[in-house]
C-alpha positions in Angstrom: 193.7 102.8 82.2 196.8 100.6 82.4 194.6 97.6 82.3 193.0 98.8 79.1 196.4 99.6 77.5 197.6 96.1 78.5 194.6 94.6 76.6 195.5 96.7 73.6 199.1 95.5 73.6 198.1 91.8 74.1 195.1 91.7 71.7 195.9 94.1 68.9 198.3 93.5 66.1 200.8 96.3 65.2 198.7 97.8 62.4 195.6 97.9 64.6 197.6 99.6 67.4 199.0 102.2 65.0 195.5 103.0 63.8 194.2 103.3 67.4 197.1 105.7 68.3 196.5 107.7 65.1 192.9 108.2 66.2 193.9 109.2 69.7 196.2 111.9 68.3 193.6 113.1 65.8 191.0 113.4 68.5 193.3 114.9 71.2 193.0 118.5 72.3 195.4 120.8 70.4 198.7 121.8 72.0 200.5 120.1 74.8 197.9 117.4 75.3 198.4 116.3 71.7 202.1 116.0 72.2 201.6 113.8 75.3 199.3 111.5 73.2 201.9 111.4 70.4 204.7 110.5 72.9 202.6 107.9 74.8 201.3 106.3 71.5 204.8 106.2 70.1 206.0 104.4 73.3 203.2 101.9 73.1 204.0 101.0 69.5 207.7 100.7 70.5 206.7 98.4 73.4 204.5 96.3 71.1 207.4 95.9 68.6 209.8 95.0 71.4 207.4 92.4 72.9 207.1 90.8 69.5 210.8 90.1 69.4 211.0 88.6 72.9 211.0 84.8 73.3 209.4 85.1 76.7 206.4 87.4 77.1 205.8 89.4 80.3 202.9 88.6 82.5 199.7 90.7 82.4 200.7 92.0 85.8 204.2 93.0 84.6 202.7 94.8 81.6 200.2 96.6 83.7 203.0 97.8 86.1 205.1 99.1 83.2 202.1 100.9 81.7 201.1 102.4 85.0 204.6 103.9 85.3 204.5 105.1 81.7 201.1 106.8 82.4 202.4 108.4 85.6 205.4 109.7 83.7 203.3 111.1 80.9 201.0 112.8 83.4 203.8 114.3 85.4 205.4 115.7 82.3 202.1 117.0 81.1 201.7 119.5 78.3 204.8 121.5 79.2 207.0 119.8 76.6 
């Protein structure tokens, strides 16, 4: 999944990424899962914005590692928020 998220970050513009996240949230199960989608989507958008302002872009491997950590954190927090 981190590999797919990396591709989204690298190959989607900010508006397209926002639309994708909006659809995830709209299609997410109600309750705690939706909050996890909202949080993760928000973090992805923040990451995309931060990457755009950096003079040196991270490697694909670095992005995948960061996204793997984000996914693990989101999964460990789960719907209890």
